[in-house]
BAPA-837761 format. One record per residue (C-alpha): residue number from 1; residue in one letter; x negated, y negated, z. Coordinates in steps of 0.05 Angstrom, whole numbers, plus 32768, in hexadecimal, padded with zeros to 4 digits. Example, Ala and Ser with C-alpha at 12.3 -4.5 7.8 and 13.67 -1.06 7.14 Angstrom:
<recs>
REC   num   residu   east   north     up
REC     1        a   7F0A    805A   809C
REC     2        s   7EEF    8015   808F
</recs>
This chain:
<recs>
REC   num   residu   east   north     up
REC     1        m   8001    8000   7FFF
REC     2        e   7FC9    7FD1   8013
REC     3        n   7FA3    7FE2   7FD3
REC     4        k   7FDF    7FD0   7FA9
REC     5        i   7FE6    7F8F   7FCC
REC     6        l   7F9D    7F7E   7FC3
REC     7        e   7FA1    7F92   7F79
REC     8        s   7FDE    7F65   7F71
REC     9        l   7FBC    7F2B   7F91
REC    10        f   7F7D    7F35   7F67
REC    11        s   7FA5    7F39   7F27
REC    12        r   7FCB    7EF9   7F39
REC    13        f   7F88    7ED7   7F4A
REC    14        m   7F6B    7EEB   7F06
REC    15        e   7FA9    7ED1   7EE2
REC    16        w   7FA4    7E8F   7F08
REC    17        l   7F59    7E8C   7EF7
REC    18        r   7F67    7E99   7EAD
REC    19        a   7F9C    7E63   7EAC
REC    20        k   7F6F    7E32   7ECF
REC    21        s   7F36    7E40   7E9E
REC    22        t   7F63    7E31   7E64
REC    23        y   7F72    7DED   7E82
REC    24        f   7F29    7DE1   7E92
REC    25        i   7F16    7DF1   7E4B
REC    26        l   7F4D    7DC4   7E31
REC    27        g   7F36    7D8B   7E5F
REC    28        l   7EEF    7D92   7E42
REC    29        i   7F0A    7D90   7DFC
REC    30        l   7F33    7D51   7E0B
REC    31        i   7EF9    7D2C   7E2C
REC    32        t   7ECB    7D41   7DF1
REC    33        g   7F00    7D2A   7DBE
REC    34        f   7F06    7CE8   7DE3
REC    35        l   7EBB    7CDD   7DE4
REC    36        l   7EB3    7CED   7D9B
REC    37        r   7EEB    7CBB   7D8B
REC    38        i   7ECE    7C84   7DB6
REC    39        h   7E87    7C8B   7D9C
REC    40        k   7E72    7C51   7D6D
REC    41        l   7EBB    7C38   7D71
REC    42        s   7EA7    7BF1   7D61
REC    43        s   7E6E    7BFE   7D32
REC    44        q   7E98    7BF6   7CF0
REC    45        s   7EB6    7BB4   7CDB
REC    46        i   7EFF    7BA5   7CE0
REC    47        w   7F1B    7BAE   7C9A
REC    48        l   7F59    7B94   7C75
REC    49        d   7F8F    7BC2   7C93
REC    50        e   7F73    7BBE   7CDA
REC    51        a   7F71    7B72   7CD5
REC    52        g   7FBA    7B73   7CC0
REC    53        s   7FCB    7B9F   7CFB
REC    54        i   7FA9    7B6F   7D2C
REC    55        y   7FC3    7B30   7D0C
REC    56        h   800D    7B44   7D0A
REC    57        s   800A    7B68   7D4D
REC    58        q   7FED    7B2C   7D72
REC    59        q   8029    7AFF   7D5C
REC    60        n   8068    7AFA   7D85
REC    61        f   8090    7B38   7D94
REC    62        i   80C7    7B27   7D62
REC    63        h   8093    7B20   7D2A
REC    64        a   8070    7B62   7D3C
REC    65        i   80B2    7B88   7D3B
REC    66        s   80D2    7B69   7CFE
REC    67        f   809E    7B54   7CC9
REC    68        k   80A5    7B7A   7C87
REC    69        d   8070    7BB0   7C7E
REC    70        s   806F    7BF7   7C61
REC    71        t   805B    7C0E   7CA7
REC    72        p   8091    7C0E   7CDA
REC    73        a   8090    7BE4   7D1A
REC    74        l   807C    7C15   7D50
REC    75        y   8032    7C10   7D4A
REC    76        y   8032    7BC3   7D45
REC    77        v   8060    7BBF   7D83
REC    78        l   8031    7BEC   7DAB
REC    79        l   7FF3    7BC6   7D93
REC    80        h   8017    7B84   7DA1
REC    81        f   8019    7B95   7DEC
REC    82        w   7FD5    7BB7   7DEB
REC    83        i   7FB3    7B77   7DCF
REC    84        k   7FD2    7B4F   7E07
REC    85        l   7FAC    7B7B   7E39
REC    86        t   7F6B    7B88   7E16
REC    87        g   7F60    7B52   7DE0
REC    88        t   7F4F    7B59   7D97
REC    89        s   7F06    7B72   7D94
REC    90        e   7EF6    7BAC   7D65
REC    91        f   7EEE    7BDA   7DA2
REC    92        s   7F2D    7BC6   7DC6
REC    93        v   7F5E    7BC9   7D8B
REC    94        r   7F42    7C0E   7D74
REC    95        l   7F43    7C29   7DBB
REC    96        l   7F8F    7C31   7DB8
REC    97        s   7F88    7C60   7D7B
REC    98        v   7F53    7C87   7DA1
REC    99        f   7F86    7C96   7DD7
REC   100        y   7FB9    7CAD   7DA2
REC   101        g   7F84    7CD9   7D81
REC   102        t   7F71    7CF9   7DC4
REC   103        a   7FBB    7D04   7DD2
REC   104        s   7FBE    7D2A   7D8F
REC   105        v   7F89    7D5A   7DA9
REC   106        f   7FB7    7D6A   7DE5
REC   107        i   7FF8    7D6F   7DC0
REC   108        i   7FDC    7D9D   7D8B
REC   109        y   7FC8    7DCB   7DC5
REC   110        l   800F    7DCB   7DDB
REC   111        l   8029    7DD8   7D96
REC   112        g   7FF8    7E11   7D87
REC   113        a   8007    7E30   7DCA
REC   114        q   8053    7E29   7DC0
REC   115        i   8053    7E49   7D7B
REC   116        f   801D    7E7E   7D87
REC   117        n   7FF8    7E80   7DC7
REC   118        k   7FC9    7E57   7DF5
REC   119        k   7F89    7E6F   7DD2
REC   120        v   7FA3    7E57   7D90
REC   121        g   7FB4    7E15   7DB1
REC   122        i   7F6E    7E0F   7DCD
REC   123        y   7F4F    7E1D   7D88
REC   124        s   7F7D    7DEA   7D67
REC   125        a   7F6C    7DB6   7D9B
REC   126        l   7F21    7DC5   7D8E
REC   127        l   7F28    7DBD   7D42
REC   128        v   7F4E    7D7A   7D4A
REC   129        a   7F1E    7D60   7D80
REC   130        f   7EE2    7D6A   7D51
REC   131        s   7F04    7D59   7D10
REC   132        p   7EDD    7D20   7CEB
REC   133        l   7F1D    7D0A   7CC8
REC   134        h   7F47    7D04   7D08
REC   135        i   7F0E    7CE2   7D2B
REC   136        y   7F0C    7CAE   7CF2
REC   137        f   7F54    7C9E   7CF8
REC   138        s   7F4F    7C9D   7D43
REC   139        q   7F1C    7C65   7D3A
REC   140        e   7F4A    7C38   7D10
REC   141        a   7F78    7C01   7D28
REC   142        r   7FB0    7C1E   7CFD
REC   143        t   7FED    7C4C   7D0A
REC   144        y   7FD0    7C8E   7CF2
REC   145        s   7FB8    7CAE   7D33
REC   146        l   7FFC    7C99   7D53
REC   147        f   801F    7CB9   7D17
REC   148        f   7FF6    7CF9   7D20
REC   149        a   8006    7CFE   7D6B
REC   150        l   8050    7CF2   7D61
REC   151        t   8053    7D24   7D28
REC   152        l   8037    7D58   7D57
REC   153        l   8065    7D44   7D8E
REC   154        s   80A3    7D48   7D62
REC   155        m   808D    7D8B   7D47
REC   156        y   8080    7DA4   7D8E
REC   157        f   80C6    7D94   7DA7
REC   158        y   80E2    7DAE   7D63
REC   159        s   80C0    7DF1   7D6D
REC   160        k   80DD    7DF4   7DB5
REC   161        l   8122    7DE4   7D9B
REC   162        n   811F    7E20   7D6D
REC   163        k   8117    7E4D   7DAB
REC   164        v   813C    7E2B   7DE2
REC   165        t   8170    7DF3   7DE2
REC   166        s   8172    7DC8   7E1F
REC   167        k   8180    7D7F   7E2D
REC   168        w   8137    7D6D   7E3E
REC   169        i   811E    7D8F   7DFD
REC   170        i   8152    7D6A   7DD4
REC   171        t   8140    7D28   7DF7
REC   172        g   80F7    7D35   7DE9
REC   173        y   8103    7D43   7DA1
REC   174        l   812F    7D05   7D98
REC   175        i   80FE    7CD6   7DB9
REC   176        s   80C0    7CF1   7D96
REC   177        t   80E2    7CF4   7D52
REC   178        v   8100    7CAE   7D55
REC   179        f   80BB    7C93   7D69
REC   180        l   809C    7CBD   7D30
REC   181        i   80CA    7CA0   7CFA
REC   182        y   80B7    7C5A   7D13
REC   183        s   806D    7C6A   7D10
REC   184        h   8063    7C76   7CC5
REC   185        l   808D    7C7B   7C84
REC   186        y   8075    7CC0   7C77
REC   187        a   8092    7CD7   7CB9
REC   188        l   80D2    7CE2   7C93
REC   189        l   80AF    7D1C   7C72
REC   190        i   80A7    7D3E   7CB5
REC   191        v   80F2    7D37   7CC3
REC   192        l   80FF    7D54   7C7D
REC   193        v   80D1    7D8F   7C8D
REC   194        q   80F7    7D9D   7CCD
REC   195        n   813C    7D99   7CAA
REC   196        l   8125    7DC5   7C70
REC   197        h   810B    7DF9   7CA4
REC   198        q   814D    7DF7   7CC7
REC   199        f   8173    7E01   7C84
REC   200        i   8147    7E3D   7C72
REC   201        v   8148    7E5D   7CB7
REC   202        n   8193    7E57   7CC3
REC   203        r   81A9    7E66   7C7D
REC   204        f   81EA    7E3F   7C7B
REC   205        k   8201    7E5B   7CBF
REC   206        l   822A    7E27   7CE6
REC   207        s   8216    7E3F   7D2A
REC   208        r   8217    7E17   7D6B
REC   209        e   81CB    7E09   7D63
REC   210        v   81D5    7DF1   7D1C
REC   211        k   820D    7DC0   7D32
REC   212        t   81E0    7DA6   7D6A
REC   213        w   81A7    7D9D   7D37
REC   214        v   81D4    7D74   7D08
REC   215        l   81EB    7D48   7D40
REC   216        i   81A2    7D3D   7D56
REC   217        q   8190    7D27   7D0E
REC   218        f   81CB    7CFA   7D0C
REC   219        i   81B2    7CD6   7D4A
REC   220        v   816D    7CCF   7D2B
REC   221        l   818D    7CB2   7CEC
REC   222        i   81B4    7C7F   7D17
REC   223        f   8172    7C69   7D37
REC   224        y   8152    7C62   7CF2
REC   225        i   8186    7C32   7CD6
REC   226        p   8160    7BF1   7CE9
REC   227        r   8122    7C0C   7CC5
REC   228        m   814C    7C1F   7C89
REC   229        i   8164    7BD6   7C85
REC   230        q   811E    7BBC   7C8B
REC   231        l   8102    7BF0   7C5A
REC   232        h   8131    7BD7   7C24
REC   233        g   8111    7B92   7C29
REC   234        v   80CA    7BB1   7C29
REC   235        i   80DA    7BD7   7BE8
REC   236        s   80FA    7B9A   7BC6
REC   237        d   80BD    7B71   7BD8
REC   238        n   8093    7BA3   7BAD
REC   239        f   8066    7BB8   7BE8
REC   240        h   8056    7BF8   7BC1
REC   241        a   803A    7BD2   7B84
REC   242        w   7FF2    7BDE   7B99
REC   243        i   7FFA    7C2A   7B97
REC   244        s   7FE3    7C4A   7B55
REC   245        q   8000    7C88   7B36
REC   246        p   7FE1    7CC5   7B55
REC   247        s   7FB7    7CFA   7B32
REC   248        f   7FA5    7D41   7B43
REC   249        l   7F5E    7D2A   7B52
REC   250        q   7F7B    7D03   7B8E
REC   251        l   7F96    7D46   7BA7
REC   252        v   7F51    7D65   7BA5
REC   253        y   7F34    7D26   7BC7
REC   254        m   7F6A    7D2C   7BFD
REC   255        v   7F5E    7D77   7C0A
REC   256        y   7F13    7D6C   7C11
REC   257        n   7F1E    7D33   7C44
REC   258        l   7F4D    7D5D   7C6D
REC   259        f   7F0F    7D82   7C86
REC   260        s   7ED2    7D55   7C7A
REC   261        g   7EE9    7D10   7C90
REC   262        v   7EDA    7CD3   7C66
REC   263        v   7E95    7CE5   7C51
REC   264        f   7E7E    7D14   7C1B
REC   265        s   7E4B    7D46   7C37
REC   266        f   7E37    7D8E   7C35
REC   267        y   7E4B    7D93   7C7D
REC   268        g   7E93    7D80   7C6B
REC   269        s   7E93    7DB1   7C31
REC   270        a   7E7B    7DEA   7C5E
REC   271        l   7EAF    7DD9   7C93
REC   272        m   7EE5    7DD8   7C5F
REC   273        l   7ECF    7E1C   7C46
REC   274        i   7ED1    7E3A   7C8C
REC   275        c   7F15    7E1D   7C9D
REC   276        s   7F30    7E33   7C5A
REC   277        l   7F1A    7E7B   7C64
REC   278        l   7F3A    7E7A   7CA9
REC   279        v   7F7D    7E60   7C8C
REC   280        l   7F7D    7E93   7C54
REC   281        r   7F72    7ECC   7C86
REC   282        y   7FB5    7EB8   7CA7
REC   283        k   7FF2    7EC7   7C7D
REC   284        f   8011    7E81   7C85
REC   285        g   803A    7E8E   7C46
REC   286        n   8067    7EBA   7C72
REC   287        n   8071    7E81   7CA2
REC   288        t   80A5    7E51   7C84
REC   289        f   8099    7E1C   7CB9
REC   290        f   804F    7E12   7CAA
REC   291        t   8059    7E19   7C5F
REC   292        l   808B    7DE1   7C5E
REC   293        w   8061    7DB5   7C8C
REC   294        i   8025    7DBB   7C5E
REC   295        l   8047    7DB8   7C1A
REC   296        i   8083    7D89   7C20
REC   297        p   805A    7D4C   7C36
REC   298        v   802D    7D56   7BF8
REC   299        l   805E    7D69   7BC3
REC   300        v   8096    7D37   7BD2
REC   301        p   8070    7CF5   7BCF
REC   302        f   8043    7D10   7B96
REC   303        t   807E    7D25   7B6B
REC   304        f   80A6    7CE6   7B7C
REC   305        s   8069    7CBC   7B69
REC   306        l   8065    7CDE   7B25
REC   307        l   80AF    7CD8   7B15
REC   308        f   80C2    7C96   7B33
REC   309        i   809A    7C64   7B5F
REC   310        p   8052    7C73   7B76
REC   311        i   8052    7C7F   7BC1
REC   312        f   801E    7CB5   7BC5
REC   313        i   7FE3    7CA2   7BF1
REC   314        p   7FB3    7CDA   7C06
REC   315        k   7FA3    7CBE   7C4B
REC   316        y   7FEE    7CBA   7C5C
REC   317        i   7FF1    7D06   7C55
REC   318        y   7FB5    7D1A   7C80
REC   319        f   7FE4    7D2F   7CB8
REC   320        i   7FEC    7D72   7C91
REC   321        s   7FA6    7D82   7CAD
REC   322        l   7FCA    7D90   7CF0
REC   323        p   7FEE    7DCF   7CD9
REC   324        l   7FB0    7DE6   7CB5
REC   325        y   7F89    7DE2   7CF5
REC   326        i   7FBD    7E0A   7D1A
REC   327        l   7FBB    7E3E   7CE5
REC   328        a   7F6F    7E40   7CE5
REC   329        s   7F73    7E48   7D31
REC   330        r   7FA5    7E83   7D2A
REC   331        s   7F73    7EA4   7CF9
REC   332        l   7F3C    7E98   7D2C
REC   333        f   7F65    7EBC   7D61
REC   334        e   7F6E    7EF9   7D36
REC   335        m   7F25    7F01   7D26
REC   336        k   7EF4    7F2F   7D4A
REC   337        a   7EDA    7F14   7D8C
REC   338        e   7E91    7F17   7D74
REC   339        i   7E9F    7EEF   7D35
REC   340        r   7ECB    7EB8   7D55
REC   341        p   7E95    7E93   7D7E
REC   342        i   7E68    7E90   7D41
REC   343        l   7E9E    7E70   7D17
REC   344        i   7EB3    7E42   7D4D
REC   345        s   7E6A    7E2C   7D5A
REC   346        a   7E60    7E22   7D0F
REC   347        m   7E9D    7DF6   7D08
REC   348        i   7E8A    7DCB   7D44
REC   349        i   7E41    7DC2   7D2B
REC   350        l   7E59    7DB0   7CE4
REC   351        s   7E8F    7D80   7CFE
REC   352        v   7E5D    7D5B   7D29
REC   353        a   7E2A    7D59   7CEF
REC   354        t   7E61    7D3C   7CC2
REC   355        l   7E76    7D0C   7CF8
REC   356        l   7E2F    7CF3   7D02
REC   357        v   7E29    7CE6   7CB7
REC   358        q   7E6E    7CC3   7CB7
REC   359        q   7E61    7C96   7CF1
REC   360        n   7E1E    7C7F   7CD5
REC   361        k   7E3A    7C6A   7C91
REC   362        t   7E60    7C2C   7C80
REC   363        t   7EA7    7C46   7C77
REC   364        k   7ECC    7C07   7C80
REC   365        d   7EC5    7BC4   7C57
REC   366        p   7E8F    7B9D   7C7D
REC   367        w   7EB3    7B5A   7C88
REC   368        n   7E8A    7B4C   7CC4
REC   369        k   7E4A    7B4B   7C99
REC   370        a   7E6E    7B21   7C64
REC   371        a   7E85    7AEC   7C95
REC   372        e   7E40    7AEC   7CB7
REC   373        y   7E1E    7AE0   7C73
REC   374        i   7E48    7AA2   7C63
REC   375        q   7E42    7A87   7CAA
REC   376        t   7DF7    7A8D   7CA4
REC   377        n   7DEE    7A71   7C5D
REC   378        n   7E26    7A3F   7C5B
REC   379        q   7DFE    7A03   7C72
REC   380        k   7E21    79D0   7C43
REC   381        e   7E65    79EA   7C5D
REC   382        d   7E7F    79F8   7C18
REC   383        k   7EC6    7A12   7C0E
REC   384        v   7ED2    7A5C   7C0E
REC   385        i   7F01    7A7D   7BD9
REC   386        i   7F18    7AC5   7BE6
REC   387        i   7F35    7AF6   7BB2
REC   388        a   7F66    7B17   7BC1
REC   389        s   7F8C    7AEB   7BF2
REC   390        y   7F9E    7B22   7C23
REC   391        e   7F53    7B2C   7C32
REC   392        i   7F55    7AEB   7C59
REC   393        m   7F6A    7B16   7C96
REC   394        p   7F2B    7B3D   7CA1
REC   395        f   7EFF    7B04   7C8B
REC   396        s   7F20    7AD4   7CBC
REC   397        y   7F1C    7B07   7CF5
REC   398        y   7ED0    7AFC   7CF2
REC   399        f   7EC9    7AB8   7CD3
REC   400        d   7EFE    7A8E   7CF6
REC   401        q   7F1F    7AAB   7D34
REC   402        d   7F49    7A6C   7D40
REC   403        c   7F6F    7A75   7CFE
REC   404        f   7F74    7AC0   7D07
REC   405        h   7F95    7ABA   7D4A
REC   406        g   7FC3    7A83   7D33
REC   407        n   800C    7A89   7D19
REC   408        d   7FFC    7A76   7CD1
REC   409        l   7FBA    7A92   7CB9
REC   410        y   7FBF    7A79   7C71
REC   411        t   7FD1    7A30   7C81
REC   412        c   7F9B    7A2E   7CB7
REC   413        s   7F67    7A4A   7C86
REC   414        y   7F7A    7A19   7C50
REC   415        k   7F6E    79DF   7C80
REC   416        k   7F29    79F7   7C91
REC   417        g   7F15    7A01   7C48
REC   418        i   7F1F    7A4D   7C43
REC   419        y   7F4C    7A5C   7C08
REC   420        p   7F6C    7AA0   7BFC
REC   421        v   7F82    7AA4   7BB4
REC   422        d   7FA0    7AD6   7B84
REC   423        s   7FA3    7AB3   7B41
REC   424        l   7F79    7A89   7B11
REC   425        q   7FA8    7A4F   7B18
REC   426        e   7F9B    7A4B   7B64
REC   427        v   7F4E    7A48   7B57
REC   428        k   7F57    7A12   7B21
REC   429        k   7F83    79E9   7B4F
REC   430        l   7F4B    79EA   7B85
REC   431        d   7F18    79CF   7B52
REC   432        e   7EDC    79D3   7B84
REC   433        n   7E96    79BE   7B6E
REC   434        n   7E74    79EF   7B9E
REC   435        f   7E92    7A2B   7BBF
REC   436        w   7E88    7A71   7BD9
REC   437        l   7EB1    7AA6   7BB5
REC   438        i   7EC1    7AE9   7BD7
REC   439        v   7EDA    7B1F   7BAA
REC   440        s   7EF3    7B5E   7BCD
REC   441        r   7F03    7BA3   7BB1
REC   442        g   7EEB    7B92   7B69
REC   443        a   7F11    7B79   7B2D
REC   444        y   7F4E    7BA5   7B34
REC   445        n   7F7D    7B7A   7B0B
REC   446        a   7F7C    7B4B   7ACF
REC   447        e   7F8A    7B0F   7AFA
REC   448        t   7F4D    7B1A   7B25
REC   449        q   7F22    7B25   7AE7
REC   450        d   7F3D    7AE2   7AC9
REC   451        v   7F26    7ABE   7B08
REC   452        l   7EE1    7ADE   7B05
REC   453        n   7EDA    7ACB   7ABB
REC   454        y   7EF0    7A82   7AC8
REC   455        v   7EBE    7A7C   7B01
REC   456        n   7E84    7A9A   7AD7
REC   457        d   7E95    7A6B   7A9D
REC   458        n   7E99    7A2B   7AC5
REC   459        y   7E69    7A36   7B00
REC   460        i   7E22    7A4A   7B0D
REC   461        e   7E16    7A82   7B41
REC   462        t   7DDF    7A6C   7B70
REC   463        e   7DDC    7AA8   7BA0
REC   464        s   7E03    7AE6   7BAC
REC   465        r   7E08    7B23   7BDB
REC   466        e   7E30    7B64   7BD0
REC   467        y   7E47    7B96   7C04
REC   468        v   7E5A    7BDD   7BEF
REC   469        l   7E72    7C16   7C19
REC   470        n   7E3A    7C48   7C1E
REC   471        h   7E60    7C86   7C38
REC   472        n   7E59    7CAC   7BF5
REC   473        p   7E1B    7CC2   7BD0
REC   474        a   7E09    7C9E   7B90
REC   475        l   7E23    7CD8   7B66
REC   476        v   7E67    7CD6   7B86
REC   477        n   7E6A    7C8B   7B7F
REC   478        n   7E5A    7C91   7B35
REC   479        l   7E93    7CC5   7B2E
REC   480        y   7EC4    7C96   7B51
REC   481        k   7EB0    7C61   7B20
REC   482        y   7EB9    7C8E   7AE4
REC   483        f   7EFB    7CA5   7AFD
REC   484        e   7F15    7C5D   7B07
REC   485        e   7EFB    7C43   7AC4
REC   486        n   7F1F    7C7D   7AA0
REC   487        d   7F5E    7C76   7AC9
REC   488        l   7F56    7CBC   7AE4
REC   489        i   7F5A    7CA9   7B2D
REC   490        r   7F60    7C68   7B57
REC   491        l   7F36    7C6E   7B96
REC   492        h   7F27    7C25   7BA0
REC   493        f   7EDE    7C23   7B9D
REC   494        n   7ED6    7BEE   7BD3
REC   495        r   7EA5    7BB4   7BCF
REC   496        i   7E9E    7B6E   7BE7
REC   497        k   7E77    7B3C   7BBE
REC   498        i   7E66    7AF6   7BD8
REC   499        a   7E4B    7AC2   7BA6
REC   500        h   7E3D    7A78   7BAB
REC   501        f   7E51    7A4F   7B6E
REC   502        q   7E41    7A08   7B58
REC   503        k   7E67    79E6   7B20
REC   504        k   7E43    79E1   7ADD
REC   505        q   7E31    799B   7AC7
REC   506        k   7E56    7982   7A87
REC   507        g   7E2E    7994   7A49
REC   508        a   7E08    79C9   7A6F
</recs>
């Protein structure tokens, strides 16, 4: 009798120890994920989209929640209150995204454990914690890391709803999904995936669970009505005009980046190969849920862009890496115990190597260097002309904080001799004798090229400086250029060129 009691106590102790070791390992993964995301957080310059996030979020609450943008209001509202606490330095505004990114590591553990088991959850958390792509988006003052975290949270409650229906699970799903659809436009694809999955699983059966699901979706729709009204204005204002028609090369580019981050390297290629082999080992085709989660977010916007209006942007779809990591983790779990640590070690080493390459390259437009160059060399205080006009935001963030933190950036900049322009007529109207010209992102349209031709015909270039992103090898950059010149792909080969011009004398 005593032996049985001792055996029972020992068994319970071992179970407790195993449970605690899981949480200990998860804690180490979370801390590591946080440290990797905070490392070199402010080393890159604030670029256009980040500057837009900061500028609009720092305005009053009504502006942050209501201004027209393709990105819904949730991130701007959260950043609005965050800025009030921490300020607008590169480190502080990006720190908010670090927290969302770290939260994703924890939530994907919950999701993996919910669908499969705790070990799969641990492996999933490990892959996301070390993912160069997810670390990159966790270091941007944009909505992406928030979008990833809410995607996982909505899917977590959705997976629980498929097993047990309770008030707290329904409440959790509603809150996470409503927040999700207000985090990014492509969040609607996640809701579509969930509804398609329900349709396939239930096969037209009007059970009690199906009726509950329909009611839940109706509530989500009601909460989305304000965004639907705003979205109509965004579309009518042609906010999508900058998006080019997609090509299959973009799909290849997107798949590569899912594993390698934003730099091209052999480390990323090897990591992609390993993860791909793991995914292929698991028969995900038999799992409708994962198949829909991976394919629908790619096929729907890609097909819609080919048939109607271009809306396909690869970085908007990187959230499909999340189910891929869960599937890879499931494959790891099924492998032999002696092979598993070797593969895990290889993925960690290759991820860190890719991350080191990524964080030591210039991956964001270096507006800090551009502003510093003009501040250093502009001794005569000549005027500054910027093409295109929206690039006034990242430039002003570094060049003139007073204007950037004001209510009307454009008017303030004009008063100080900084002119954001979009057309040749605007340049002719200024009629400056000496000025600095900043051209960002190259001559992407005929109007910009007309401005450059006019300036070259009527002015003498006295000095210049060019800044080009250096996160790709020369061979890849040449391929990009070839693709763009032949209209095969539009990857926005970023560059910032600064030049000082002096008006030509008549007869010269």
